[in-house]
C-alpha positions in Angstrom: 7.7 -0.8 4.3 9.0 1.7 6.8 7.5 4.4 4.6 4.0 3.3 5.5 4.7 3.8 9.2 6.4 7.1 8.5 3.5 8.4 6.4 1.0 7.5 9.1 3.2 9.1 11.8 3.7 12.3 9.9 0.0 12.6 9.1 -1.6 11.6 12.5 1.1 12.5 15.0 2.8 15.5 13.4 -0.3 16.7 11.6 1.6 17.5 8.4 -0.2 18.1 5.1 0.0 15.6 2.3 2.4 17.9 0.4 4.8 18.2 3.4 4.7 14.5 3.9 5.5 14.0 0.2 8.5 16.4 0.5 9.7 14.7 3.6 9.4 11.1 2.4 9.9 11.5 -1.3 6.7 9.6 -2.0 4.2 11.0 -4.5 1.2 12.9 -3.4 -1.1 10.4 -5.0 0.5 7.5 -3.2 0.2 9.3 0.2 -3.5 10.0 -0.6 -4.1 6.3 -1.3 -2.4 5.2 1.9 -4.4 7.6 4.0 -7.6 6.8 2.2 -7.1 3.1 3.1 -6.6 3.6 6.8 -10.3 4.2 7.5 -11.7 0.9 5.9 -8.8 -1.0 7.4 -9.4 0.4 10.9 -5.8 1.6 11.2 -5.3 4.3 13.8 -2.3 6.0 15.3 -0.5 4.9 17.4 -0.1 1.5 15.8 -0.3 -1.6 18.0 3.2 -2.4 19.3 3.0 -6.0 17.9 2.7 -4.7 14.3 6.1 -4.7 12.7 6.7 -3.3 9.1 5.8 -6.6 7.5 2.4 -6.9 9.3 1.6 -3.3 8.4 2.5 -3.9 4.8 0.2 -7.0 4.7 -2.7 -4.9 6.0 -2.3 -2.5 3.1 -1.2 -4.9 0.4 -2.6 -8.4 1.2 -1.1 -11.3 -0.7 -3.1 -12.6 -3.6 -3.8 -16.3 -4.0 -4.8 -15.9 -7.6 -3.2 -18.4 -10.0 -1.6 -17.1 -13.2 -3.7 -17.8 -16.2 -2.5 -20.7 -18.3 -4.6 -19.6 -21.3 -1.7 -17.9 -23.0 0.8 -20.7 -22.4 -0.6 -23.0 -25.0 1.8 -23.6 -27.9 0.7 -21.8 -31.1 -1.9 -19.6 -29.4 -1.9 -16.0 -30.3 -3.9 -13.0 -29.2 -5.5 -12.9 -32.6 -6.9 -16.4 -32.2 -8.6 -15.5 -28.9 
């Protein structure tokens, strides 16, 4: 997720607009807006702590889900119409 670090750097350190960041990183404007919108509730500031590698940064933005897949649709003979 090197792109997360790059988006944050270009926004906070270089002061680029969202459109310029989009042109530089080839990430959509909407995705950049979402990334920057999440920085405030996650208390992420620039510069990032040195101990944060790309994996730690990615987990801050996209935490792993512990949700189990539904077994409701795995029963034999069950169709959506029966539900």
